[in-house]
Residue, then its C-alpha position, 0 to 999 in steps of 0.5 A: x337429863x338436866x344439862x350442866x357445864x363442866x365445872x358446874x353445880x348439880x343439886x340432887x333433892x332426895x324426897x322420902x315418904x315413910x308410910x305404914x302403921x308400925x315403927x321403923x328403926x335406924x332409917x338411913x339415906x345413903x348416897x355418894x358423889x357421882x362419878x366425875x363429880x366432887x362434893x360441895x354441900x348438903x342440907x341438912x348437914x349429912x352425918x357422913x360426907x367427904x370434905x368439899x372438893x373430894x368425892x365419897x359417900x354421903x349419909x344421913x341418919x334419920x333415926x327412928x320413926x316410932x309414931x303410928x302415923x300413916x305418913x312421914x315425908x321429908x327431904x335432903x339435898x346434896x350439891x356436887x360440882x362436875x369436874x372440869x375438862x369433861x367431854x360434852x355429852x357425858x351423862x352423870x348418874x346418881x342413885x340414892x337409897x333409903x334403908x332401915x334395920x329390917x333391911x328394906x331398901x329403896x333406890x332412886x336415881x337421876x341423870x345430868x348431861x354435860x354440855 
């Protein structure tokens, strides 16, 4: 895990790749501020996000991918702030998922260590 101090910022970059030869519809990336953190910002702007300083869900609606290309790649970024007053050694975990209308779900996660 990458270390962060209480009150410090953590940046989560979610890289996605869409492969195949059929269109996919309503592709959505869903995340949330991890426990012990609050929202700061996203790039590009999320379609759903809490106000800065609040916890909550973060959602990017990527839309439809109709072209018959073999691969489409992109990335979204979420920055959160660790709460102050947390105990050293606490692990903060984050998991994001990507879905489409077929219901295919892929989850990915990472961790940060407070020092």
